C-alpha positions as CSV (number, residue, x, y, z in Angstrom):
1,M,14.6,10.4,-26.1
2,S,17.6,12.0,-26.7
3,S,20.9,10.3,-24.4
4,Q,21.3,14.1,-24.0
5,V,18.6,14.2,-21.7
6,T,19.7,16.4,-18.4
7,S,17.8,17.3,-15.5
8,P,16.6,21.0,-14.8
9,A,18.9,20.9,-12.2
10,L,21.6,20.3,-13.8
11,R,20.9,22.5,-16.3
12,Q,20.3,25.3,-15.1
13,G,23.6,28.2,-16.3
14,L,25.4,25.7,-17.8
15,N,27.5,27.1,-21.0
16,A,28.1,24.2,-23.2
17,R,31.1,23.5,-22.5
18,Q,29.8,22.5,-18.9
19,A,27.1,20.9,-20.7
20,E,29.5,18.9,-22.0
21,T,31.2,18.2,-18.8
22,V,28.4,17.1,-16.8
23,Q,27.1,14.7,-20.0
24,N,31.2,13.4,-19.3
25,L,30.1,13.0,-15.4
26,M,27.5,10.8,-16.3
27,A,28.5,9.0,-18.5
28,A,31.9,8.4,-16.8
29,G,29.3,7.9,-13.4
30,L,27.5,5.2,-15.3
31,A,29.9,3.3,-16.0
32,E,31.9,3.5,-13.5
33,L,28.4,2.1,-11.3
34,R,28.6,-0.8,-14.4
35,A,31.5,-2.0,-13.0
36,V,32.3,-1.4,-9.5
37,G,28.7,-1.5,-8.3
38,H,27.1,1.6,-6.0
39,E,28.4,0.8,-2.8
40,A,32.3,1.1,-4.5
41,L,31.6,3.8,-6.8
42,T,33.0,7.2,-6.3
43,I,33.0,10.7,-6.4
44,R,36.5,10.7,-7.4
45,T,36.9,7.5,-9.3
46,V,34.0,8.7,-11.9
47,A,35.6,12.4,-12.2
48,Q,38.7,9.6,-13.3
49,R,36.9,8.1,-15.6
50,A,35.1,11.5,-17.2
51,G,39.0,12.8,-17.3
52,V,38.3,16.4,-14.6
53,S,39.9,16.8,-11.5
54,P,37.1,15.7,-8.4
55,A,36.7,19.6,-7.9
56,T,35.0,19.6,-11.0
57,A,32.9,16.8,-10.5
58,Y,31.9,17.7,-7.1
59,T,30.8,21.7,-9.0
60,Y,28.1,19.4,-9.9
61,L,27.7,16.2,-7.5
62,S,26.6,16.8,-4.1
63,S,27.7,13.0,-3.0
64,K,27.4,10.0,-5.3
65,N,23.3,9.6,-4.1
66,H,22.7,12.7,-6.3
67,L,24.3,11.0,-9.5
68,F,22.5,7.9,-8.9
69,A,19.7,10.4,-8.6
70,E,20.3,12.2,-11.5
71,L,21.0,8.8,-13.5
72,F,18.4,7.5,-12.8
73,W,16.5,9.9,-14.5
74,R,17.8,10.4,-16.8
75,H,17.8,7.1,-17.2
76,L,13.5,6.4,-16.8
77,N,13.5,9.5,-19.4
78,E,15.0,8.7,-22.2
79,G,12.6,5.1,-21.6
80,A,9.7,7.7,-22.1
81,D,7.9,6.4,-26.0
82,G,4.1,7.8,-26.4
83,A,1.2,7.1,-24.7
84,P,-0.1,3.7,-23.3
85,A,-1.2,1.1,-25.8
86,G,-4.8,-0.1,-24.2
87,S,-8.2,-0.5,-24.8
88,G,-9.2,0.4,-21.1
89,A,-7.7,2.5,-18.9
90,T,-7.0,-0.4,-16.9
91,E,-4.5,-2.5,-20.0
92,R,-2.8,1.0,-20.7
93,L,-2.5,1.3,-17.0
94,Q,-1.0,-2.6,-17.4
95,A,1.4,-1.2,-20.3
96,T,2.8,1.7,-18.5
97,V,4.0,-0.6,-15.0
98,R,5.2,-3.0,-17.5
99,A,7.0,-0.4,-19.0
100,L,8.4,1.8,-16.5
101,T,9.6,-1.6,-14.7
102,A,11.0,-3.0,-17.4
103,R,13.1,0.3,-18.4
104,I,14.2,0.1,-14.8
105,V,15.1,-4.1,-15.5
106,A,17.2,-2.6,-18.3
107,E,20.0,-1.1,-15.6
108,P,19.9,-3.6,-12.9
109,E,23.6,-2.1,-11.3
110,L,21.4,1.5,-11.4
111,A,18.3,-0.5,-9.8
112,A,20.2,-1.6,-7.1
113,A,21.7,1.9,-6.0
114,V,18.8,4.5,-6.7
115,T,16.4,3.2,-3.9
116,P,19.2,4.0,-1.1
117,A,20.2,7.1,-2.2
118,L,16.4,8.3,-2.4
119,L,16.2,7.3,0.5
120,G,19.3,9.8,1.4
121,S,18.1,13.7,3.0
122,D,21.2,15.1,0.5
123,P,18.6,18.3,-1.0
124,D,19.7,17.8,-4.6
125,V,19.1,14.0,-4.0
126,A,15.3,15.2,-2.7
127,R,14.3,17.5,-5.6
128,L,15.8,14.9,-8.0
129,R,12.5,12.3,-6.0
130,L,10.2,15.1,-6.5
131,R,11.0,14.8,-9.7
132,I,10.8,11.0,-10.6
133,G,7.6,10.6,-8.2
134,G,6.1,13.5,-10.4
135,E,7.7,11.5,-13.3
136,F,5.8,8.4,-12.2
137,Y,2.8,9.8,-11.4
138,A,2.2,11.4,-15.0
139,R,2.4,8.0,-16.2
140,F,-0.4,7.0,-14.7
141,E,-2.6,10.0,-14.9
142,A,-2.5,10.2,-18.2
143,A,-2.9,6.1,-19.0
144,L,-5.2,6.4,-16.4
145,A,-6.9,8.9,-18.0
146,G,-7.0,7.7,-22.0
147,P,-8.9,9.3,-24.0
148,R,-10.7,11.5,-22.1
149,P,-13.3,14.1,-22.6
150,A,-11.5,17.5,-22.1
151,G,-11.1,18.8,-19.0
152,E,-12.5,15.7,-17.5
153,P,-9.6,14.9,-14.6
154,A,-8.9,11.0,-14.1
155,D,-9.2,10.3,-10.6
156,P,-7.2,10.9,-8.1
157,A,-7.9,8.5,-4.3
158,V,-7.8,5.8,-8.1
159,L,-4.6,7.6,-9.1
160,G,-2.8,8.2,-5.4
161,V,-3.5,4.6,-5.1
162,L,-1.3,3.1,-7.9
163,V,1.2,5.0,-7.3
164,L,1.5,5.0,-3.8
165,T,1.0,0.8,-4.8
166,F,4.0,1.6,-7.6
167,T,6.5,3.3,-5.3
168,G,5.7,0.5,-2.7
169,A,7.0,-2.5,-5.4
170,L,10.1,-1.2,-5.8
171,L,10.7,-0.9,-2.0
172,Q,10.3,-4.0,-1.8
173,A,12.8,-5.2,-5.2
174,G,15.1,-2.5,-3.6
175,M,14.8,-3.8,0.0
176,G,15.6,-7.6,-1.9
177,L,12.2,-8.9,-1.1
178,L,11.1,-9.8,-4.2
179,T,13.4,-8.7,-7.7
180,Y,12.0,-6.3,-9.5
181,D,10.6,-8.9,-12.8
182,Q,9.0,-10.4,-10.2
183,I,6.7,-7.0,-9.2
184,A,5.8,-6.3,-12.7
185,D,3.4,-9.5,-13.0
186,R,2.3,-8.6,-8.5
187,L,1.9,-4.7,-10.4
188,V,-0.3,-6.6,-13.4
189,S,-2.0,-8.0,-10.2
190,A,-3.1,-5.0,-8.1
191,V,-3.5,-3.2,-11.6
192,E,-7.0,-4.6,-12.4
193,V,-7.4,-5.3,-8.5
194,I,-7.6,-1.7,-8.4
195,M,-8.7,-0.7,-10.9
196,R,-12.6,-3.2,-10.6
197,G,-15.4,-1.0,-11.2
198,N,-13.1,2.6,-11.8
199,E,-13.1,1.9,-15.3
């Protein structure tokens, strides 16, 4: 996907100038995050970097957690590749885990910011949290289903365990118990265990 990914929450009702302002805020937010980290970043400093007033920034972003969730949503979707490679469900799931983890590791400052951000209670974050979870679910579902006959769904119990395992690993990395690099290998092994007898 292009770098022009816009979440549905920010896309609704935006004219071309507003959409450009949002794009500028997202670019400035990511640059500021890389420069100062998530704890020092403020919406005011992002606005200054984007060349807009803080009031304008707050028109589109309710909080810095909203910014982090929005940046993560965009980053995740920019890295959406086609169908995962592999001859069987286990191989496709392992490829999906590796691709998602590599995408997250590609922006370490964003990875560090998004875990605490997604745990917040901001309604804008809550909407993005559901979209992000839905994206994880859809990617695992596509990998699990593979070339099944039309209308034959993936096993929802296996799918649920896969998503829970992946999001739990992300939380562990976010808490500093594992690095994001370490979770990739552990998740590949976990997929193998989960899929025993389920392929």
